[in-house]
mmCIF entry with sequence, helices, sheets and N, C-alpha, C, O atoms, coordinates in Angstrom:
data_MODEL
# 
_entry.id   MODEL 
# 
_entity.id                         1 
_entity.type                       polymer 
_entity.pdbx_number_of_molecules   1 
# 
_entity_poly.entity_id                      1 
_entity_poly.type                           'polypeptide(L)' 
_entity_poly.nstd_linkage                   no 
_entity_poly.nstd_monomer                   no 
_entity_poly.pdbx_seq_one_letter_code       MGKTVKLVVYPNGQHGLEDKYIEQRNQEIVQWLQQYGAPKPFIVE 
_entity_poly.pdbx_seq_one_letter_code_can   MGKTVKLVVYPNGQHGLEDKYIEQRNQEIVQWLQQYGAPKPFIVE 
_entity_poly.pdbx_strand_id                 A 
# 
loop_
_entity_poly_seq.entity_id 
_entity_poly_seq.num 
_entity_poly_seq.mon_id 
_entity_poly_seq.hetero 
1 1  MET n 
1 2  GLY n 
1 3  LYS n 
1 4  THR n 
1 5  VAL n 
1 6  LYS n 
1 7  LEU n 
1 8  VAL n 
1 9  VAL n 
1 10 TYR n 
1 11 PRO n 
1 12 ASN n 
1 13 GLY n 
1 14 GLN n 
1 15 HIS n 
1 16 GLY n 
1 17 LEU n 
1 18 GLU n 
1 19 ASP n 
1 20 LYS n 
1 21 TYR n 
1 22 ILE n 
1 23 GLU n 
1 24 GLN n 
1 25 ARG n 
1 26 ASN n 
1 27 GLN n 
1 28 GLU n 
1 29 ILE n 
1 30 VAL n 
1 31 GLN n 
1 32 TRP n 
1 33 LEU n 
1 34 GLN n 
1 35 GLN n 
1 36 TYR n 
1 37 GLY n 
1 38 ALA n 
1 39 PRO n 
1 40 LYS n 
1 41 PRO n 
1 42 PHE n 
1 43 ILE n 
1 44 VAL n 
1 45 GLU n 
# 
_struct_asym.id          A 
_struct_asym.entity_id   1 
# 
loop_
_struct_conf.conf_type_id 
_struct_conf.id 
_struct_conf.pdbx_PDB_helix_id 
_struct_conf.beg_label_comp_id 
_struct_conf.beg_label_asym_id 
_struct_conf.beg_label_seq_id 
_struct_conf.pdbx_beg_PDB_ins_code 
_struct_conf.end_label_comp_id 
_struct_conf.end_label_asym_id 
_struct_conf.end_label_seq_id 
_struct_conf.pdbx_end_PDB_ins_code 
_struct_conf.beg_auth_comp_id 
_struct_conf.beg_auth_asym_id 
_struct_conf.beg_auth_seq_id 
_struct_conf.end_auth_comp_id 
_struct_conf.end_auth_asym_id 
_struct_conf.end_auth_seq_id 
_struct_conf.pdbx_PDB_helix_class 
_struct_conf.details 
_struct_conf.pdbx_PDB_helix_length 
HELX_P HELX_P1 AA1 HIS A 15 ? LEU A 17 ? HIS A 15 LEU A 17 5 ? 3  
HELX_P HELX_P2 AA2 ILE A 22 ? TYR A 36 ? ILE A 22 TYR A 36 1 ? 15 
# 
_struct_conf_type.id          HELX_P 
_struct_conf_type.criteria    ? 
_struct_conf_type.reference   ? 
# 
loop_
_atom_site.group_PDB 
_atom_site.id 
_atom_site.type_symbol 
_atom_site.label_atom_id 
_atom_site.label_alt_id 
_atom_site.label_comp_id 
_atom_site.label_asym_id 
_atom_site.label_entity_id 
_atom_site.label_seq_id 
_atom_site.pdbx_PDB_ins_code 
_atom_site.Cartn_x 
_atom_site.Cartn_y 
_atom_site.Cartn_z 
_atom_site.occupancy 
_atom_site.B_iso_or_equiv 
_atom_site.pdbx_formal_charge 
_atom_site.auth_seq_id 
_atom_site.auth_comp_id 
_atom_site.auth_asym_id 
_atom_site.auth_atom_id 
_atom_site.pdbx_PDB_model_num 
ATOM 1   N N  . MET A 1 1  ? 162.425 140.786 115.486 1.00 0.00 ? 1  MET A N  1 
ATOM 2   C CA . MET A 1 1  ? 161.354 139.918 115.046 1.00 0.00 ? 1  MET A CA 1 
ATOM 3   C C  . MET A 1 1  ? 161.679 138.479 115.492 1.00 0.00 ? 1  MET A C  1 
ATOM 4   O O  . MET A 1 1  ? 161.319 138.099 116.606 1.00 0.00 ? 1  MET A O  1 
ATOM 5   N N  . GLY A 1 2  ? 162.339 137.683 114.663 1.00 0.00 ? 2  GLY A N  1 
ATOM 6   C CA . GLY A 1 2  ? 162.770 136.357 115.043 1.00 0.00 ? 2  GLY A CA 1 
ATOM 7   C C  . GLY A 1 2  ? 161.651 135.350 115.285 1.00 0.00 ? 2  GLY A C  1 
ATOM 8   O O  . GLY A 1 2  ? 161.851 134.378 116.014 1.00 0.00 ? 2  GLY A O  1 
ATOM 9   N N  . LYS A 1 3  ? 160.509 135.555 114.707 1.00 0.00 ? 3  LYS A N  1 
ATOM 10  C CA . LYS A 1 3  ? 159.396 134.624 114.920 1.00 0.00 ? 3  LYS A CA 1 
ATOM 11  C C  . LYS A 1 3  ? 159.144 133.833 113.646 1.00 0.00 ? 3  LYS A C  1 
ATOM 12  O O  . LYS A 1 3  ? 159.204 134.375 112.543 1.00 0.00 ? 3  LYS A O  1 
ATOM 13  N N  . THR A 1 4  ? 158.861 132.546 113.810 1.00 0.00 ? 4  THR A N  1 
ATOM 14  C CA . THR A 1 4  ? 158.548 131.693 112.672 1.00 0.00 ? 4  THR A CA 1 
ATOM 15  C C  . THR A 1 4  ? 157.046 131.692 112.459 1.00 0.00 ? 4  THR A C  1 
ATOM 16  O O  . THR A 1 4  ? 156.280 131.433 113.387 1.00 0.00 ? 4  THR A O  1 
ATOM 17  N N  . VAL A 1 5  ? 156.630 131.980 111.242 1.00 0.00 ? 5  VAL A N  1 
ATOM 18  C CA . VAL A 1 5  ? 155.205 131.987 110.911 1.00 0.00 ? 5  VAL A CA 1 
ATOM 19  C C  . VAL A 1 5  ? 154.970 131.079 109.710 1.00 0.00 ? 5  VAL A C  1 
ATOM 20  O O  . VAL A 1 5  ? 155.895 130.771 108.959 1.00 0.00 ? 5  VAL A O  1 
ATOM 21  N N  . LYS A 1 6  ? 153.731 130.661 109.540 1.00 0.00 ? 6  LYS A N  1 
ATOM 22  C CA . LYS A 1 6  ? 153.334 129.867 108.374 1.00 0.00 ? 6  LYS A CA 1 
ATOM 23  C C  . LYS A 1 6  ? 151.992 130.400 107.906 1.00 0.00 ? 6  LYS A C  1 
ATOM 24  O O  . LYS A 1 6  ? 151.032 130.452 108.674 1.00 0.00 ? 6  LYS A O  1 
ATOM 25  N N  . LEU A 1 7  ? 151.932 130.791 106.654 1.00 0.00 ? 7  LEU A N  1 
ATOM 26  C CA . LEU A 1 7  ? 150.694 131.283 106.070 1.00 0.00 ? 7  LEU A CA 1 
ATOM 27  C C  . LEU A 1 7  ? 150.038 130.140 105.307 1.00 0.00 ? 7  LEU A C  1 
ATOM 28  O O  . LEU A 1 7  ? 150.639 129.551 104.409 1.00 0.00 ? 7  LEU A O  1 
ATOM 29  N N  . VAL A 1 8  ? 148.811 129.836 105.673 1.00 0.00 ? 8  VAL A N  1 
ATOM 30  C CA . VAL A 1 8  ? 148.042 128.783 105.009 1.00 0.00 ? 8  VAL A CA 1 
ATOM 31  C C  . VAL A 1 8  ? 146.761 129.417 104.495 1.00 0.00 ? 8  VAL A C  1 
ATOM 32  O O  . VAL A 1 8  ? 146.027 130.047 105.257 1.00 0.00 ? 8  VAL A O  1 
ATOM 33  N N  . VAL A 1 9  ? 146.491 129.255 103.209 1.00 0.00 ? 9  VAL A N  1 
ATOM 34  C CA . VAL A 1 9  ? 145.303 129.850 102.601 1.00 0.00 ? 9  VAL A CA 1 
ATOM 35  C C  . VAL A 1 9  ? 144.431 128.733 102.035 1.00 0.00 ? 9  VAL A C  1 
ATOM 36  O O  . VAL A 1 9  ? 144.909 127.877 101.292 1.00 0.00 ? 9  VAL A O  1 
ATOM 37  N N  . TYR A 1 10 ? 143.159 128.750 102.391 1.00 0.00 ? 10 TYR A N  1 
ATOM 38  C CA . TYR A 1 10 ? 142.202 127.782 101.872 1.00 0.00 ? 10 TYR A CA 1 
ATOM 39  C C  . TYR A 1 10 ? 141.241 128.500 100.936 1.00 0.00 ? 10 TYR A C  1 
ATOM 40  O O  . TYR A 1 10 ? 140.808 129.609 101.247 1.00 0.00 ? 10 TYR A O  1 
ATOM 41  N N  . PRO A 1 11 ? 140.894 127.902 99.796  1.00 0.00 ? 11 PRO A N  1 
ATOM 42  C CA . PRO A 1 11 ? 139.981 128.549 98.858  1.00 0.00 ? 11 PRO A CA 1 
ATOM 43  C C  . PRO A 1 11 ? 138.630 128.840 99.510  1.00 0.00 ? 11 PRO A C  1 
ATOM 44  O O  . PRO A 1 11 ? 138.016 127.956 100.108 1.00 0.00 ? 11 PRO A O  1 
ATOM 45  N N  . ASN A 1 12 ? 138.182 130.065 99.391  1.00 0.00 ? 12 ASN A N  1 
ATOM 46  C CA . ASN A 1 12 ? 136.880 130.490 99.916  1.00 0.00 ? 12 ASN A CA 1 
ATOM 47  C C  . ASN A 1 12 ? 136.737 130.289 101.420 1.00 0.00 ? 12 ASN A C  1 
ATOM 48  O O  . ASN A 1 12 ? 135.622 130.178 101.929 1.00 0.00 ? 12 ASN A O  1 
ATOM 49  N N  . GLY A 1 13 ? 137.862 130.244 102.132 1.00 0.00 ? 13 GLY A N  1 
ATOM 50  C CA . GLY A 1 13 ? 137.805 130.108 103.588 1.00 0.00 ? 13 GLY A CA 1 
ATOM 51  C C  . GLY A 1 13 ? 137.470 131.436 104.230 1.00 0.00 ? 13 GLY A C  1 
ATOM 52  O O  . GLY A 1 13 ? 138.001 132.473 103.834 1.00 0.00 ? 13 GLY A O  1 
ATOM 53  N N  . GLN A 1 14 ? 136.587 131.410 105.224 1.00 0.00 ? 14 GLN A N  1 
ATOM 54  C CA . GLN A 1 14 ? 136.232 132.622 105.945 1.00 0.00 ? 14 GLN A CA 1 
ATOM 55  C C  . GLN A 1 14 ? 137.349 132.968 106.923 1.00 0.00 ? 14 GLN A C  1 
ATOM 56  O O  . GLN A 1 14 ? 138.169 132.112 107.254 1.00 0.00 ? 14 GLN A O  1 
ATOM 57  N N  . HIS A 1 15 ? 137.386 134.206 107.385 1.00 0.00 ? 15 HIS A N  1 
ATOM 58  C CA . HIS A 1 15 ? 138.387 134.647 108.340 1.00 0.00 ? 15 HIS A CA 1 
ATOM 59  C C  . HIS A 1 15 ? 138.332 133.769 109.586 1.00 0.00 ? 15 HIS A C  1 
ATOM 60  O O  . HIS A 1 15 ? 137.262 133.570 110.162 1.00 0.00 ? 15 HIS A O  1 
ATOM 61  N N  . GLY A 1 16 ? 139.476 133.247 110.001 1.00 0.00 ? 16 GLY A N  1 
ATOM 62  C CA . GLY A 1 16 ? 139.523 132.355 111.147 1.00 0.00 ? 16 GLY A CA 1 
ATOM 63  C C  . GLY A 1 16 ? 139.252 130.901 110.786 1.00 0.00 ? 16 GLY A C  1 
ATOM 64  O O  . GLY A 1 16 ? 139.408 130.008 111.619 1.00 0.00 ? 16 GLY A O  1 
ATOM 65  N N  . LEU A 1 17 ? 138.849 130.667 109.552 1.00 0.00 ? 17 LEU A N  1 
ATOM 66  C CA . LEU A 1 17 ? 138.536 129.320 109.056 1.00 0.00 ? 17 LEU A CA 1 
ATOM 67  C C  . LEU A 1 17 ? 137.580 128.573 109.974 1.00 0.00 ? 17 LEU A C  1 
ATOM 68  O O  . LEU A 1 17 ? 137.738 127.374 110.207 1.00 0.00 ? 17 LEU A O  1 
ATOM 69  N N  . GLU A 1 18 ? 136.587 129.288 110.491 1.00 0.00 ? 18 GLU A N  1 
ATOM 70  C CA . GLU A 1 18 ? 135.630 128.683 111.407 1.00 0.00 ? 18 GLU A CA 1 
ATOM 71  C C  . GLU A 1 18 ? 134.418 128.137 110.662 1.00 0.00 ? 18 GLU A C  1 
ATOM 72  O O  . GLU A 1 18 ? 133.296 128.168 111.168 1.00 0.00 ? 18 GLU A O  1 
ATOM 73  N N  . ASP A 1 19 ? 134.658 127.640 109.465 1.00 0.00 ? 19 ASP A N  1 
ATOM 74  C CA . ASP A 1 19 ? 133.566 127.072 108.683 1.00 0.00 ? 19 ASP A CA 1 
ATOM 75  C C  . ASP A 1 19 ? 133.955 125.657 108.280 1.00 0.00 ? 19 ASP A C  1 
ATOM 76  O O  . ASP A 1 19 ? 134.240 124.826 109.142 1.00 0.00 ? 19 ASP A O  1 
ATOM 77  N N  . LYS A 1 20 ? 133.971 125.379 107.012 1.00 0.00 ? 20 LYS A N  1 
ATOM 78  C CA . LYS A 1 20 ? 134.232 124.019 106.547 1.00 0.00 ? 20 LYS A CA 1 
ATOM 79  C C  . LYS A 1 20 ? 135.681 123.586 106.728 1.00 0.00 ? 20 LYS A C  1 
ATOM 80  O O  . LYS A 1 20 ? 135.981 122.408 106.530 1.00 0.00 ? 20 LYS A O  1 
ATOM 81  N N  . TYR A 1 21 ? 136.595 124.486 107.095 1.00 0.00 ? 21 TYR A N  1 
ATOM 82  C CA . TYR A 1 21 ? 138.013 124.148 107.227 1.00 0.00 ? 21 TYR A CA 1 
ATOM 83  C C  . TYR A 1 21 ? 138.489 124.082 108.677 1.00 0.00 ? 21 TYR A C  1 
ATOM 84  O O  . TYR A 1 21 ? 139.695 124.112 108.923 1.00 0.00 ? 21 TYR A O  1 
ATOM 85  N N  . ILE A 1 22 ? 137.579 123.994 109.634 1.00 0.00 ? 22 ILE A N  1 
ATOM 86  C CA . ILE A 1 22 ? 137.975 124.070 111.037 1.00 0.00 ? 22 ILE A CA 1 
ATOM 87  C C  . ILE A 1 22 ? 138.904 122.920 111.438 1.00 0.00 ? 22 ILE A C  1 
ATOM 88  O O  . ILE A 1 22 ? 139.858 123.142 112.184 1.00 0.00 ? 22 ILE A O  1 
ATOM 89  N N  . GLU A 1 23 ? 138.650 121.710 110.964 1.00 0.00 ? 23 GLU A N  1 
ATOM 90  C CA . GLU A 1 23 ? 139.514 120.573 111.316 1.00 0.00 ? 23 GLU A CA 1 
ATOM 91  C C  . GLU A 1 23 ? 140.904 120.726 110.715 1.00 0.00 ? 23 GLU A C  1 
ATOM 92  O O  . GLU A 1 23 ? 141.902 120.465 111.388 1.00 0.00 ? 23 GLU A O  1 
ATOM 93  N N  . GLN A 1 24 ? 140.980 121.147 109.454 1.00 0.00 ? 24 GLN A N  1 
ATOM 94  C CA . GLN A 1 24 ? 142.283 121.369 108.813 1.00 0.00 ? 24 GLN A CA 1 
ATOM 95  C C  . GLN A 1 24 ? 143.046 122.470 109.518 1.00 0.00 ? 24 GLN A C  1 
ATOM 96  O O  . GLN A 1 24 ? 144.258 122.368 109.710 1.00 0.00 ? 24 GLN A O  1 
ATOM 97  N N  . ARG A 1 25 ? 142.339 123.531 109.908 1.00 0.00 ? 25 ARG A N  1 
ATOM 98  C CA . ARG A 1 25 ? 142.968 124.630 110.640 1.00 0.00 ? 25 ARG A CA 1 
ATOM 99  C C  . ARG A 1 25 ? 143.571 124.128 111.942 1.00 0.00 ? 25 ARG A C  1 
ATOM 100 O O  . ARG A 1 25 ? 144.720 124.434 112.260 1.00 0.00 ? 25 ARG A O  1 
ATOM 101 N N  . ASN A 1 26 ? 142.794 123.357 112.693 1.00 0.00 ? 26 ASN A N  1 
ATOM 102 C CA . ASN A 1 26 ? 143.281 122.847 113.970 1.00 0.00 ? 26 ASN A CA 1 
ATOM 103 C C  . ASN A 1 26 ? 144.487 121.929 113.789 1.00 0.00 ? 26 ASN A C  1 
ATOM 104 O O  . ASN A 1 26 ? 145.422 121.976 114.588 1.00 0.00 ? 26 ASN A O  1 
ATOM 105 N N  . GLN A 1 27 ? 144.478 121.102 112.757 1.00 0.00 ? 27 GLN A N  1 
ATOM 106 C CA . GLN A 1 27 ? 145.623 120.226 112.480 1.00 0.00 ? 27 GLN A CA 1 
ATOM 107 C C  . GLN A 1 27 ? 146.865 121.046 112.165 1.00 0.00 ? 27 GLN A C  1 
ATOM 108 O O  . GLN A 1 27 ? 147.953 120.724 112.643 1.00 0.00 ? 27 GLN A O  1 
ATOM 109 N N  . GLU A 1 28 ? 146.722 122.098 111.371 1.00 0.00 ? 28 GLU A N  1 
ATOM 110 C CA . GLU A 1 28 ? 147.858 122.965 111.040 1.00 0.00 ? 28 GLU A CA 1 
ATOM 111 C C  . GLU A 1 28 ? 148.429 123.599 112.308 1.00 0.00 ? 28 GLU A C  1 
ATOM 112 O O  . GLU A 1 28 ? 149.647 123.663 112.475 1.00 0.00 ? 28 GLU A O  1 
ATOM 113 N N  . ILE A 1 29 ? 147.563 124.064 113.195 1.00 0.00 ? 29 ILE A N  1 
ATOM 114 C CA . ILE A 1 29 ? 148.009 124.700 114.439 1.00 0.00 ? 29 ILE A CA 1 
ATOM 115 C C  . ILE A 1 29 ? 148.766 123.707 115.307 1.00 0.00 ? 29 ILE A C  1 
ATOM 116 O O  . ILE A 1 29 ? 149.846 124.019 115.810 1.00 0.00 ? 29 ILE A O  1 
ATOM 117 N N  . VAL A 1 30 ? 148.210 122.515 115.487 1.00 0.00 ? 30 VAL A N  1 
ATOM 118 C CA . VAL A 1 30 ? 148.854 121.502 116.324 1.00 0.00 ? 30 VAL A CA 1 
ATOM 119 C C  . VAL A 1 30 ? 150.202 121.098 115.745 1.00 0.00 ? 30 VAL A C  1 
ATOM 120 O O  . VAL A 1 30 ? 151.175 120.964 116.487 1.00 0.00 ? 30 VAL A O  1 
ATOM 121 N N  . GLN A 1 31 ? 150.279 120.899 114.425 1.00 0.00 ? 31 GLN A N  1 
ATOM 122 C CA . GLN A 1 31 ? 151.547 120.533 113.793 1.00 0.00 ? 31 GLN A CA 1 
ATOM 123 C C  . GLN A 1 31 ? 152.584 121.635 113.969 1.00 0.00 ? 31 GLN A C  1 
ATOM 124 O O  . GLN A 1 31 ? 153.753 121.347 114.227 1.00 0.00 ? 31 GLN A O  1 
ATOM 125 N N  . TRP A 1 32 ? 152.173 122.886 113.834 1.00 0.00 ? 32 TRP A N  1 
ATOM 126 C CA . TRP A 1 32 ? 153.107 124.000 114.001 1.00 0.00 ? 32 TRP A CA 1 
ATOM 127 C C  . TRP A 1 32 ? 153.619 124.032 115.435 1.00 0.00 ? 32 TRP A C  1 
ATOM 128 O O  . TRP A 1 32 ? 154.815 124.206 115.665 1.00 0.00 ? 32 TRP A O  1 
ATOM 129 N N  . LEU A 1 33 ? 152.717 123.866 116.403 1.00 0.00 ? 33 LEU A N  1 
ATOM 130 C CA . LEU A 1 33 ? 153.110 123.894 117.808 1.00 0.00 ? 33 LEU A CA 1 
ATOM 131 C C  . LEU A 1 33 ? 154.044 122.730 118.149 1.00 0.00 ? 33 LEU A C  1 
ATOM 132 O O  . LEU A 1 33 ? 154.972 122.893 118.942 1.00 0.00 ? 33 LEU A O  1 
ATOM 133 N N  . GLN A 1 34 ? 153.806 121.567 117.559 1.00 0.00 ? 34 GLN A N  1 
ATOM 134 C CA . GLN A 1 34 ? 154.684 120.422 117.797 1.00 0.00 ? 34 GLN A CA 1 
ATOM 135 C C  . GLN A 1 34 ? 156.081 120.683 117.243 1.00 0.00 ? 34 GLN A C  1 
ATOM 136 O O  . GLN A 1 34 ? 157.075 120.266 117.837 1.00 0.00 ? 34 GLN A O  1 
ATOM 137 N N  . GLN A 1 35 ? 156.154 121.368 116.114 1.00 0.00 ? 35 GLN A N  1 
ATOM 138 C CA . GLN A 1 35 ? 157.452 121.637 115.494 1.00 0.00 ? 35 GLN A CA 1 
ATOM 139 C C  . GLN A 1 35 ? 158.198 122.779 116.177 1.00 0.00 ? 35 GLN A C  1 
ATOM 140 O O  . GLN A 1 35 ? 159.403 122.675 116.407 1.00 0.00 ? 35 GLN A O  1 
ATOM 141 N N  . TYR A 1 36 ? 157.506 123.858 116.500 1.00 0.00 ? 36 TYR A N  1 
ATOM 142 C CA . TYR A 1 36 ? 158.177 125.065 116.989 1.00 0.00 ? 36 TYR A CA 1 
ATOM 143 C C  . TYR A 1 36 ? 157.971 125.336 118.473 1.00 0.00 ? 36 TYR A C  1 
ATOM 144 O O  . TYR A 1 36 ? 158.593 126.238 119.035 1.00 0.00 ? 36 TYR A O  1 
ATOM 145 N N  . GLY A 1 37 ? 157.101 124.561 119.106 1.00 0.00 ? 37 GLY A N  1 
ATOM 146 C CA . GLY A 1 37 ? 156.863 124.756 120.530 1.00 0.00 ? 37 GLY A CA 1 
ATOM 147 C C  . GLY A 1 37 ? 155.798 125.799 120.799 1.00 0.00 ? 37 GLY A C  1 
ATOM 148 O O  . GLY A 1 37 ? 155.337 126.505 119.902 1.00 0.00 ? 37 GLY A O  1 
ATOM 149 N N  . ALA A 1 38 ? 155.427 125.869 122.059 1.00 0.00 ? 38 ALA A N  1 
ATOM 150 C CA . ALA A 1 38 ? 154.392 126.804 122.473 1.00 0.00 ? 38 ALA A CA 1 
ATOM 151 C C  . ALA A 1 38 ? 154.768 127.385 123.819 1.00 0.00 ? 38 ALA A C  1 
ATOM 152 O O  . ALA A 1 38 ? 155.422 126.716 124.619 1.00 0.00 ? 38 ALA A O  1 
ATOM 153 N N  . PRO A 1 39 ? 154.368 128.618 124.083 1.00 0.00 ? 39 PRO A N  1 
ATOM 154 C CA . PRO A 1 39 ? 154.603 129.166 125.415 1.00 0.00 ? 39 PRO A CA 1 
ATOM 155 C C  . PRO A 1 39 ? 153.824 128.368 126.447 1.00 0.00 ? 39 PRO A C  1 
ATOM 156 O O  . PRO A 1 39 ? 152.721 127.904 126.161 1.00 0.00 ? 39 PRO A O  1 
ATOM 157 N N  . LYS A 1 40 ? 154.364 128.204 127.608 1.00 0.00 ? 40 LYS A N  1 
ATOM 158 C CA . LYS A 1 40 ? 153.707 127.448 128.679 1.00 0.00 ? 40 LYS A CA 1 
ATOM 159 C C  . LYS A 1 40 ? 153.019 128.421 129.626 1.00 0.00 ? 40 LYS A C  1 
ATOM 160 O O  . LYS A 1 40 ? 153.605 129.465 129.913 1.00 0.00 ? 40 LYS A O  1 
ATOM 161 N N  . PRO A 1 41 ? 151.843 128.160 130.120 1.00 0.00 ? 41 PRO A N  1 
ATOM 162 C CA . PRO A 1 41 ? 150.946 127.081 129.740 1.00 0.00 ? 41 PRO A CA 1 
ATOM 163 C C  . PRO A 1 41 ? 150.198 127.411 128.458 1.00 0.00 ? 41 PRO A C  1 
ATOM 164 O O  . PRO A 1 41 ? 149.958 128.582 128.166 1.00 0.00 ? 41 PRO A O  1 
ATOM 165 N N  . PHE A 1 42 ? 149.829 126.403 127.700 1.00 0.00 ? 42 PHE A N  1 
ATOM 166 C CA . PHE A 1 42 ? 149.120 126.608 126.438 1.00 0.00 ? 42 PHE A CA 1 
ATOM 167 C C  . PHE A 1 42 ? 148.126 125.481 126.259 1.00 0.00 ? 42 PHE A C  1 
ATOM 168 O O  . PHE A 1 42 ? 148.478 124.311 126.412 1.00 0.00 ? 42 PHE A O  1 
ATOM 169 N N  . ILE A 1 43 ? 146.873 125.822 125.935 1.00 0.00 ? 43 ILE A N  1 
ATOM 170 C CA . ILE A 1 43 ? 145.811 124.840 125.758 1.00 0.00 ? 43 ILE A CA 1 
ATOM 171 C C  . ILE A 1 43 ? 145.173 125.059 124.393 1.00 0.00 ? 43 ILE A C  1 
ATOM 172 O O  . ILE A 1 43 ? 144.788 126.181 124.063 1.00 0.00 ? 43 ILE A O  1 
ATOM 173 N N  . VAL A 1 44 ? 145.056 123.991 123.590 1.00 0.00 ? 44 VAL A N  1 
ATOM 174 C CA . VAL A 1 44 ? 144.345 124.056 122.309 1.00 0.00 ? 44 VAL A CA 1 
ATOM 175 C C  . VAL A 1 44 ? 142.982 123.422 122.524 1.00 0.00 ? 44 VAL A C  1 
ATOM 176 O O  . VAL A 1 44 ? 142.881 122.261 122.922 1.00 0.00 ? 44 VAL A O  1 
ATOM 177 N N  . GLU A 1 45 ? 141.944 124.187 122.260 1.00 0.00 ? 45 GLU A N  1 
ATOM 178 C CA . GLU A 1 45 ? 140.583 123.658 122.424 1.00 0.00 ? 45 GLU A CA 1 
ATOM 179 C C  . GLU A 1 45 ? 139.955 123.404 121.087 1.00 0.00 ? 45 GLU A C  1 
ATOM 180 O O  . GLU A 1 45 ? 138.810 122.957 121.017 1.00 0.00 ? 45 GLU A O  1 
# 
């Protein structure tokens, strides 16, 4: 295994958080990638 994961749960968030939590979701992803790195090449849209 050896993979670092982070579980983030938002109240009443839909799967993928593609509703009212999209900005928070994107911030969490970017912060995680900054801390743990990302495979190259990697693009966040």
